[in-house]
Structure formats: C-alpha cells, structure tokens
C-alpha positions as CSV (number, residue, x, y, z in Angstrom):
1,X,-91.9,85.2,179.1
2,X,-90.1,88.6,179.2
3,X,-86.9,89.2,177.4
4,X,-84.5,92.1,178.1
5,X,-82.0,93.6,175.8
6,X,-80.2,96.4,177.6
7,X,-82.8,98.9,178.6
8,X,-85.4,97.4,176.3
9,X,-87.8,94.7,177.5
10,X,-90.4,92.8,175.5
11,X,-92.7,89.8,175.9
12,X,-92.5,86.6,174.0
13,X,-95.3,84.1,173.8
14,X,-94.4,80.5,174.9
15,X,-94.3,77.9,172.1
16,X,-97.5,76.3,173.5
17,X,-99.4,79.6,173.4
18,X,-98.1,80.2,169.8
19,X,-99.3,76.7,168.8
20,X,-102.7,77.4,170.4
21,X,-103.1,80.6,168.5
22,X,-101.9,79.1,165.2
23,X,-104.3,76.2,165.6
24,X,-107.2,78.6,166.3
25,X,-106.3,80.6,163.2
26,X,-106.3,77.4,161.1
27,X,-109.5,76.1,162.6
28,X,-111.4,79.4,161.9
29,X,-110.5,79.3,158.2
30,X,-110.5,75.5,157.7
31,X,-113.7,74.7,159.6
32,X,-115.6,77.9,160.3
33,X,-115.0,79.5,156.9
34,X,-115.2,76.0,155.3
35,X,-112.1,76.3,153.3
36,X,-111.4,72.7,153.9
37,X,-114.7,71.4,152.6
38,X,-115.0,73.9,149.8
39,X,-111.5,73.4,148.4
40,X,-111.7,69.6,148.6
41,X,-115.2,69.5,147.1
42,X,-114.1,71.6,144.1
43,X,-110.9,69.7,143.6
44,X,-108.7,72.6,144.7
45,X,-107.2,70.5,147.4
46,X,-106.4,66.8,147.9
47,X,-106.5,67.1,151.7
48,X,-109.7,65.5,153.0
49,X,-111.5,67.6,155.6
50,X,-111.7,64.6,158.0
51,X,-107.9,64.7,158.2
52,X,-108.2,68.2,159.6
53,X,-110.5,66.7,162.3
54,X,-108.0,64.0,163.2
55,X,-105.2,66.6,163.5
56,X,-107.2,68.9,165.7
57,X,-108.5,66.1,167.9
58,X,-104.9,64.8,168.4
59,X,-103.7,68.2,169.5
60,X,-106.7,68.8,171.8
61,X,-106.1,65.3,173.4
62,X,-102.5,66.3,174.1
63,X,-103.4,69.7,175.5
64,X,-106.1,68.0,177.7
65,X,-103.5,65.6,179.1
66,X,-101.2,68.5,179.9
67,X,-104.0,70.6,181.4
68,X,-106.8,68.4,182.6
69,X,-108.7,71.4,183.8
70,X,-109.5,72.3,180.2
71,X,-111.2,69.0,179.8
72,X,-113.2,69.5,183.0
73,X,-114.0,73.1,182.2
74,X,-115.8,72.0,179.0
75,X,-118.2,69.8,181.0
76,X,-119.0,72.5,183.4
77,X,-120.9,74.2,180.6
78,X,-124.4,73.3,179.4
79,X,-123.1,72.6,175.9
80,X,-120.5,70.1,177.3
81,X,-123.3,68.2,179.1
82,X,-125.3,68.2,175.9
83,X,-122.3,66.6,174.1
84,X,-122.2,63.8,176.7
85,X,-126.0,63.2,176.3
86,X,-125.7,63.2,172.5
87,X,-122.9,60.6,172.7
88,X,-124.9,58.4,175.0
89,X,-128.0,58.6,172.8
90,X,-125.9,57.8,169.7
91,X,-124.4,54.7,171.3
92,X,-127.8,53.4,172.5
93,X,-129.4,54.1,169.1
94,X,-126.5,52.4,167.3
95,X,-127.0,49.2,169.3
96,X,-130.8,49.3,168.9
97,X,-130.6,50.0,165.2
98,X,-128.3,47.1,164.5
99,X,-130.6,44.8,166.6
100,X,-133.8,45.9,164.7
101,X,-132.6,46.9,161.2
102,X,-129.1,45.6,160.9
103,X,-130.0,43.3,158.0
104,X,-131.8,46.1,156.2
105,X,-129.6,49.2,156.6
106,X,-126.3,47.3,156.8
107,X,-123.3,49.6,156.2
108,X,-125.4,52.8,156.3
109,X,-125.7,52.4,160.0
110,X,-121.9,52.6,160.5
111,X,-121.5,55.4,158.0
112,X,-124.1,57.6,159.7
113,X,-122.8,56.7,163.2
114,X,-119.3,57.7,162.1
115,X,-120.5,61.1,160.9
116,X,-122.4,61.7,164.2
117,X,-119.5,60.6,166.4
118,X,-117.1,62.8,164.4
119,X,-119.4,65.8,164.8
120,X,-119.7,65.5,168.6
121,X,-116.0,65.0,169.1
122,X,-115.3,68.0,166.9
123,X,-117.8,70.1,168.9
124,X,-115.8,69.1,172.0
125,X,-112.6,70.0,170.3
126,X,-113.9,73.5,169.4
127,X,-114.9,74.1,173.0
128,X,-111.5,73.2,174.4
129,X,-109.8,75.2,171.6
130,X,-111.7,78.3,172.6
131,X,-111.0,77.7,176.3
132,X,-107.2,77.8,175.7
133,X,-105.4,80.8,177.2
134,X,-105.3,83.9,174.9
135,X,-107.3,82.1,172.1
136,X,-110.5,84.0,173.0
137,X,-108.7,87.3,172.8
138,X,-107.5,86.3,169.3
139,X,-111.0,85.3,168.3
140,X,-112.3,88.8,169.1
141,X,-110.6,90.2,166.0
142,X,-110.4,87.0,164.0
143,X,-114.2,86.4,164.0
144,X,-115.2,89.8,162.4
145,X,-112.4,89.3,159.8
146,X,-113.8,85.8,159.0
147,X,-117.3,87.1,158.6
148,X,-116.3,90.0,156.4
149,X,-114.4,87.5,154.3
150,X,-117.5,85.3,154.1
151,X,-119.7,88.2,153.0
152,X,-117.2,89.5,150.4
153,X,-116.8,86.0,149.1
154,X,-120.5,85.9,148.5
155,X,-120.2,89.1,146.5
156,X,-117.4,87.6,144.5
157,X,-119.3,84.4,144.2
158,X,-122.1,85.9,142.1
159,X,-119.6,87.5,139.6
160,X,-118.2,84.1,138.6
161,X,-121.2,82.8,136.7
162,X,-120.0,79.3,136.6
163,X,-121.8,76.0,137.2
164,X,-120.2,75.4,140.6
165,X,-120.9,78.9,142.0
166,X,-123.6,81.5,141.6
167,X,-124.6,80.3,138.2
168,X,-125.4,76.8,139.5
169,X,-127.7,78.3,142.1
170,X,-129.6,80.7,139.8
171,X,-127.5,83.7,140.8
172,X,-127.6,82.7,144.5
173,X,-124.3,83.3,146.4
174,X,-123.0,80.4,148.5
175,X,-119.4,81.3,149.1
176,X,-117.3,78.6,150.7
177,X,-120.4,77.0,152.3
178,X,-121.5,75.2,149.1
179,X,-125.1,76.0,149.9
180,X,-126.7,79.5,150.0
181,X,-128.9,78.7,153.0
182,X,-125.9,77.6,155.0
183,X,-124.0,80.7,154.0
184,X,-126.8,82.9,155.2
185,X,-127.2,81.1,158.5
186,X,-123.6,81.3,159.4
187,X,-123.4,85.0,158.6
188,X,-126.5,85.7,160.6
189,X,-125.3,83.8,163.7
190,X,-121.9,85.3,163.4
191,X,-123.3,88.8,163.1
192,X,-125.3,88.6,166.4
193,X,-122.3,87.3,168.3
194,X,-119.5,89.4,166.8
195,X,-121.2,92.9,166.7
196,X,-119.8,93.7,170.2
197,X,-116.3,92.9,169.0
198,X,-116.3,95.7,166.3
199,X,-115.5,99.3,167.2
200,X,-118.8,101.3,167.5
201,X,-117.8,103.8,164.7
202,X,-117.3,100.9,162.3
203,X,-120.4,98.8,163.2
204,X,-122.7,100.2,160.6
205,X,-120.2,99.5,157.8
206,X,-119.7,96.0,159.3
207,X,-123.4,95.3,159.5
208,X,-124.0,96.6,156.0
209,X,-121.3,94.3,154.5
210,X,-122.6,91.2,156.3
211,X,-126.2,92.1,155.3
212,X,-125.3,92.3,151.6
213,X,-123.6,88.9,151.9
214,X,-126.8,87.5,153.4
215,X,-129.1,89.1,150.9
216,X,-127.2,87.7,147.9
217,X,-128.0,84.2,149.1
218,X,-131.7,84.9,148.3
219,X,-132.5,82.6,151.2
220,X,-136.3,82.6,151.9
221,X,-135.7,82.0,155.6
222,X,-132.7,84.2,156.1
223,X,-134.0,87.4,154.7
224,X,-136.9,87.9,157.1
225,X,-134.6,86.8,160.0
226,X,-132.1,89.5,158.9
227,X,-134.8,92.1,159.2
228,X,-135.5,91.0,162.7
229,X,-131.8,90.9,163.6
230,X,-131.3,94.5,162.3
231,X,-134.3,95.6,164.4
232,X,-132.7,93.9,167.4
233,X,-129.4,95.7,166.8
234,X,-131.1,99.1,166.4
235,X,-133.3,98.6,169.5
236,X,-130.3,97.4,171.5
237,X,-128.4,100.5,170.3
238,X,-125.5,98.4,168.9
239,X,-124.5,101.4,166.7
240,X,-125.1,105.1,166.7
241,X,-126.1,107.9,164.3
242,X,-122.5,108.9,163.7
243,X,-121.6,105.4,162.7
244,X,-124.6,105.3,160.3
245,X,-123.4,108.5,158.5
246,X,-119.8,107.3,158.3
247,X,-120.9,104.0,157.1
248,X,-123.1,105.4,154.3
249,X,-120.3,107.5,153.0
250,X,-117.8,104.6,153.1
251,X,-120.2,102.2,151.5
252,X,-121.1,104.7,148.7
253,X,-117.4,105.2,147.9
254,X,-116.8,101.5,148.0
255,X,-119.8,100.8,145.7
256,X,-118.6,103.4,143.1
257,X,-115.0,101.9,143.2
258,X,-116.1,98.3,142.9
259,X,-118.8,98.9,140.3
260,X,-116.4,101.0,138.2
261,X,-113.8,98.3,138.3
262,X,-116.3,95.5,137.7
263,X,-117.8,97.1,134.6
264,X,-114.5,96.7,132.7
265,X,-114.1,93.0,133.4
266,X,-115.2,90.0,131.4
267,X,-117.4,88.9,134.3
268,X,-119.5,91.9,133.7
269,X,-120.2,90.9,130.1
270,X,-121.0,87.4,131.3
271,X,-123.4,88.8,133.9
272,X,-125.2,90.8,131.3
273,X,-125.6,87.7,129.1
274,X,-126.7,85.6,132.1
275,X,-129.4,88.1,133.1
276,X,-130.6,88.4,129.5
277,X,-131.2,84.6,129.0
278,X,-131.7,83.2,132.5
279,X,-134.7,83.9,134.6
280,X,-133.1,82.4,137.8
281,X,-133.3,85.5,139.8
282,X,-136.9,86.2,138.8
283,X,-138.0,82.7,139.7
284,X,-136.2,82.8,143.0
285,X,-137.8,86.1,144.0
286,X,-141.1,84.6,143.0
287,X,-140.5,81.7,145.4
288,X,-139.7,84.2,148.2
289,X,-142.8,86.2,147.6
290,X,-145.2,83.4,146.6
291,X,-145.3,80.5,149.2
292,X,-147.3,78.3,146.8
293,X,-144.4,78.3,144.2
294,X,-143.2,75.2,142.5
295,X,-140.1,74.9,144.7
296,X,-142.3,75.1,147.8
297,X,-144.4,72.4,146.3
298,X,-141.4,70.1,145.9
299,X,-140.3,70.7,149.5
300,X,-143.9,69.8,150.6
301,X,-143.8,66.6,148.7
302,X,-140.4,65.6,150.1
303,X,-141.6,66.4,153.6
304,X,-144.7,64.3,153.2
305,X,-142.7,61.3,152.0
306,X,-140.3,61.4,155.0
307,X,-143.1,62.1,157.4
308,X,-145.0,59.0,156.2
309,X,-141.9,57.0,156.7
310,X,-141.5,58.4,160.3
311,X,-145.0,57.3,161.2
312,X,-143.9,53.7,160.9
313,X,-142.2,54.1,164.3
314,X,-143.2,57.4,165.9
315,X,-141.7,56.9,169.4
316,X,-138.2,55.6,168.9
317,X,-137.9,56.4,165.2
318,X,-136.7,54.2,162.4
319,X,-133.1,54.0,163.5
320,X,-129.7,55.4,162.7
321,X,-129.3,55.8,158.9
322,X,-133.0,55.4,158.2
323,X,-133.3,58.8,156.5
324,X,-130.5,57.9,154.0
325,X,-131.9,54.4,153.5
326,X,-135.4,55.8,152.7
327,X,-133.9,58.5,150.5
328,X,-132.1,55.9,148.3
329,X,-134.6,53.1,148.3
330,X,-138.1,54.5,148.5
331,X,-138.2,58.2,148.1
332,X,-139.9,59.2,144.8
333,X,-138.1,62.6,144.8
334,X,-134.7,61.2,145.8
335,X,-134.2,64.1,148.2
336,X,-133.3,64.3,151.9
337,X,-135.9,65.9,154.1
338,X,-134.2,69.3,154.4
339,X,-136.0,69.5,157.8
340,X,-133.8,68.9,160.9
341,X,-136.7,68.1,163.1
342,X,-138.1,65.4,160.9
343,X,-134.6,64.1,160.4
344,X,-134.1,63.7,164.1
345,X,-137.5,62.1,164.5
346,X,-136.7,59.5,161.9
347,X,-133.2,58.7,163.2
348,X,-133.7,59.0,167.0
349,X,-137.5,59.3,167.6
350,X,-138.9,61.7,170.1
351,X,-135.8,61.5,172.4
352,X,-133.8,62.9,169.4
353,X,-136.1,65.8,168.9
354,X,-135.9,66.7,172.6
355,X,-132.1,66.5,172.3
356,X,-132.1,68.9,169.4
357,X,-134.2,71.4,171.2
358,X,-131.9,71.0,174.2
359,X,-128.9,72.4,172.2
360,X,-130.0,76.1,172.1
361,X,-131.2,75.8,175.7
362,X,-127.8,74.5,176.8
363,X,-126.1,77.6,175.5
364,X,-127.6,79.6,178.5
365,X,-125.7,77.5,181.1
366,X,-122.1,78.5,181.6
367,X,-119.8,79.5,184.5
368,X,-121.7,76.9,186.7
369,X,-125.0,78.8,186.5
370,X,-127.9,79.8,184.1
371,X,-127.6,83.2,182.4
372,X,-130.2,85.1,180.4
373,X,-128.7,86.8,177.4
374,X,-130.6,88.4,174.5
375,X,-127.8,87.7,172.0
376,X,-128.1,84.0,172.8
377,X,-131.9,84.2,172.5
378,X,-131.6,85.6,169.0
379,X,-128.9,83.1,168.1
380,X,-131.2,80.3,169.3
381,X,-134.1,81.6,167.2
382,X,-131.8,81.6,164.1
383,X,-130.9,78.0,165.0
384,X,-134.5,76.9,165.3
385,X,-135.5,78.5,162.0
386,X,-132.5,77.1,160.3
387,X,-133.8,73.7,161.2
388,X,-136.7,74.2,158.8
389,X,-134.3,74.7,155.9
390,X,-131.6,72.2,156.6
391,X,-130.9,68.8,158.2
392,X,-127.2,69.4,158.7
393,X,-127.3,71.5,161.9
394,X,-125.4,68.8,163.8
395,X,-122.7,67.8,161.3
396,X,-121.8,71.0,159.4
397,X,-118.3,72.1,160.7
398,X,-119.1,75.8,160.6
399,X,-122.3,75.3,162.7
400,X,-120.5,73.3,165.3
401,X,-117.9,76.0,165.6
402,X,-120.7,78.6,166.0
403,X,-122.2,76.7,169.0
404,X,-118.8,76.5,170.8
405,X,-118.1,80.1,170.0
406,X,-121.3,81.4,171.6
407,X,-120.6,79.7,174.9
408,X,-116.9,80.8,174.9
409,X,-117.7,84.4,174.1
410,X,-120.6,84.7,176.6
411,X,-118.6,83.0,179.3
412,X,-115.8,85.5,179.0
413,X,-118.2,88.5,178.9
414,X,-119.9,87.4,182.2
415,X,-116.5,86.9,183.9
C-alpha cells in the first residue's frame, strides 16, 4: 500500500505481511536458533516449546484458509510429498504397533506417535511460512544473522565453565542447541545454504566465524565435514582473494580485542583453573584422533545392543516406541542408539529406512521438476553423516527448519 503526504510517497506493508514477517522472525529465533528449547530446558522460561508449535500451526492454518494456494504449493515440492508419505507411514505403524505390542509398550506408543506427528506438522508449517510473500526476502538477511549468533554463542559458551554449558561437555561448545553435535550440524548446513546471501567481500569473515563455532564443538563427525565444505566453497569460488585478505585483517583485530577484554574477566581465571585440573579437552581430542578410544567403545556397545534388538523383527521393525522401550527395560548401557538409521529400522523397519533416505532426495524436486544443485548435494551429505551421530534428525526443530529452508531458498533461486 502506498501512502502520499504532499509530494512525499512511501510504501506501507499490509498488516498481514507484517504479521508474516514477525512470525518468521520469531520462528527463526525460537525454533531454528532453539531459544525456545534452550530457555525452557535451563529454567529461563516457563513457556513450553510445544506451545510455540501450537501457535505457529494455528496461524499457518488460518493463512492456508485465506490463501489455499499456499497449501497446494507445499505439496508441489518433493519435501511436501515426503511429509504426506511420512504421515501415512506413521498412521499405519501406529495401528500395527498397538495390534502387536500394545500390551507391552503401552503409553510409550502414544508418546512417540505424538512427537512424530508434531514434527511432521511443524515441517509443513515451516514450508508454508517460508512460502509466504516477502518472507524469503527477509530470510536472506535473517539467516546469516542467526548463524553468526549461533557461532558467537558457541564462543561465549566455552567461557562460562558451568555444568550446563561448556564445562558439562568437557569444554565442548553447544550453544542453544543443548548438544555439541547438533550445534555443529546446524552451523554446517546453514553455512552451505547461506553463503550466497552474504556480500562477497564479507564471505571470508563470515565463513571464519562459522568455522570457529563449529570447531569449538569438538565434534568428531563435523570437523572433517567442515574441511570438505571449505574445499567445496573454495573450488566453487564462493569467495575471492580480496575477501580473504580483508577477512584476515578483521579477524586479527577482533581476536586482539576479544582476547584483551577476556583476560581481565573472572571467566578467564576460571578457564585457567579448568584447564589446569581437567583433562576434558585432551581426552576429547584423543577420541577424535584415536577411533579405538573409550567413547567409541561405548558407542559400539550401544549400537550392538540396539542392533540385536532390531534383529527380532528385521522387516517391519519392532514398532513405534520400541527404541525407548528397549532403552528403559533391557539396555545395559541405558543409552539411545545415537544412530538414526538403526533407530528408523527399529521403529519402522526397512520402509522407515527407505523413508529416511528419501528425505534428502526429495530436496531436489521443486517448481514441479527435478533440479540438480551442488549446494543440495553437500547439504544431503551432511544430513547423511549426521545420521551416524544422532537419532533426532526428524524431531529436532532446528533440523526441520533447515529442510524447509533448503527447498524455499533453492526454489526462489531457480525462479
């Protein structure tokens, strides 16, 4: 809408567009940056993250009624079709699990079904949210800001030296993501998709800040992936020599300023004490260098336990909630599998594993046709490797937002 005051004219956004933009801003920080989960988990907020899902879903439902094309537009993309298939598989598995194991798993079935259903609905919400007019333009500056915040938060994280932060993870940064591996995965995925949104003369500084945030997680899987991503960005000429020189100067100045300020704080004294009496960093680096380390041995034991359980029903799996049931009742380690592929095999059988592999494939289909894109290839590789480290790829809010974001950004680029 254009408003004129004398000889001066200016544009005003409609209330609906303003609401769309505000909701995207809230969604990026509440879900993608995980403020909602982090603050609730640490007792900094009494607002349950699930309430944020309800609010977003309500708004998306209203917008879809007002503009049905938004609803239809989602299902013209491969990821939208994947959501439908996931919902159908969830419903079929829910009925089958109650029929076969209802008297064994009991309430666990409903709990896990609710988590899965919420995740799929939220993924749909994110796709609609990013399809709203002007929201993608807003995302083009909002995403780099969010990722820089995530990386800087990791840097801040390791200076706290408290049980719930870096100290609790043996000097590993997790930021808002509660888990160092999850933090590294989100930053890696975001870096690949967002690099084109950053001015070319600032890209080296941007890449450096994100890379530092990733390295501070000391994630065994993320660090070699980061090296591959950096090689990809260099080969793809995502930044030039001038940007590198400017970036090195800026980073050097920033390092001097930050280090000079940090040395005068109480956190610096705590860091010195921590490094003097705690061998957490040394042990973690040993785990990265030595694959036969103790931590690897524990992961191997956990994997073998869950794999033996899976072999009871290798075709259709052991049913919805079976992983949680086994973890509580029979696992000697008491740990979840931390392996997405085995988790899906246990819960959904071979069809579930096929569905999981179908997600990165679905990202290549948008604008009613298949598209080959190297950014999506690299994103998919990060996703597949992340599945070796985590079993939360289909229920972590930040991950779900990342999938919707890839499709939205690439759809716009092709147009």
